[in-house]
Residue, then its C-alpha position, 0 to 999 in steps of 0.5 A: m500499500d503506499f503512502f496516499a493510499l495509506s493517509k486515506s485509510f488511517w484517516f477513515f479511522a482517525a477523523p474527529s467525527h469519525v472517532l466519536i461514531w467509534l466510541l459510540l458504536a464501542g460504548l453501545a456494544l459493551s454497554g453492559r460492562l464497565i468500559g462501554k458506560i466510559l466510552l459513552a460517557l466520553a463520546a457524550l463529552g465530545f459531542l457536547l463539546l463540540l455543541f457548545v465550544p468552538l473547537g473547531d475553530w480556535a483549531i483552525n484558527r491556529l491553522e490560518n494565522q500561520y500565514s499571511r499574503g503580504p504587499w502585492p510583488k512587483h513581478v510574479d514569474g509563476v503561480l502555483e495554485l494546489g487544487g481541491g474543494f471542487s465538486p466534480a460530480v456537479l459538473q457531471s451531472r449538472g453541467i455546471p461547475g460545482a466547489d466546495t471550498g476551492e472557489g476563493r483559491i480559483v479566484a486568487t489565482f484568477e486575480l493574479a493572472r489578470r495583474y501579472p499578465t506574464a506570470r506562469i500560471v500552474f494548476t495541480g491536482g487529479t486523480g493519478d489517470p493519466g488517460n483521461s483529465p482528472p475531475e479537479i482538472t474539468v472543473a478548474k477549466a470550467i471555471f477558469d473559462q466562465l471567469g474569462l482566463k485566456p484559453g492556454r493561460v493555465i498549465y495543467e498537472g493532473r497526476a498529483r493525489d497530495t500536496w507533496e506530489n502537488f510540487i514534485f510534479s508541479r517542479d519537475l513540470v515547469k523546472p523554477q529558476p533560483g530568483e523567480t517569484w513564485l506564488v502558492v495558492t491554498s486554503a488558509y489552514h492548508m498553507p502550513r502544510a504546503m509552505a512546509v514542502a516547498r521548504r523540503l523540496g528547496w522551491k522557495v515560494q511566497a505564500w498567498p493564502s484563501d478561503y480563510l474560515t476564521a476572524v483573525k482571532s477567534g472568540w468563545f461562541g463559535e458556529d452550529f455543531d457541524v460547522n464546528l464538527d466539520r471544521l475539527d475534522l479539517a484542521a485534525h487533517e492538516w495537523v496530522g498531516l503536517l506530523v506524518y510529512r514531517l516525520s516521513g522527510r517530506a516536509s520541514 
């Protein structure tokens, strides 16, 4: 099993929302024993905390505050957008591009492409199927077309399945040179891992975060339960991913 498949399998069991379900199921299965009652109590405590305490906002906020956009560079040689947050099924069934959390990335990249007309624009993300256009690329192309970006302006890299492959395959494709100014566009909560991978590969890039989910300071009152849980899953995925990348030598 390769790194990508292993990470997907691990996350199925380790996501906070799934852990609550496992605790609940194990507690019900062992409800006649003391350990079962303890597990049910832990599951109930977890649900109560997420109902009243914005754990997801706090965890996401710590990630989003690590990098911010600097001033507009005088010159940009290239823009690298990391794919993600798109809904290929919506495009396939409705004929209209759909996005879950990736709208901000596309808008930020389009704005950079318009402001820096000579910069190379790279979109990376796919399914690993070299014989067909990866769904993420199909959606990205449709959105860029709607925004009016000139055909042929974007270089598409369609093999990458994770952040490490985003940078590896894109670097091999565009061969950035020392002294060039490259911006990397991705969701703000994902930026720490993206920058750590770039440093590991020696690719000097400037962070250009988008898709912020929280304000600069998170308060004591968060979103609804489902939003809080979803953000906790996102944050946990990034924190765990960053740790695993560092331990495996994929991030510095």
